[in-house]
Phi, psi and omega in degrees: 000324179291326178294323177295321178295316178300315179295323179294318178295318178296325177295320178293320177297318179298315179295322178296315178295320181296318183284335183255007183269148174284332180235080185295339180288341181270352180280126182253141178289156179287149175289154180293145178293134182294133180272148176294138179089347179278146179295142181287148178289136181284131177245142179289137178295140181274139176279135178289146176285156180302324180296312180294323179296319180289326177295328178281350180090011179275156173279126179231144178294142179291140180292144179271121181254121180257178180293141177089354179269142184259009180281141178266127181290151178285149175292157180296147181288146181292150182288000000 
């Protein structure tokens, strides 16, 4: 019952945003609140960034820096 209330409030917020927006086609509705007992939505596993992988001590491929990019490459991980 609480999930239905949450969805109703989100629907009202969505309608309010839709009616007061300059670009109503870009306003997206909120996803439905997950119900108990319903299967969870599958999420794709996220790839770790090279920085986080190196902070964890994992071997990560060094980022390829091409011309015109302003990113500073990470130093090589210690052996």
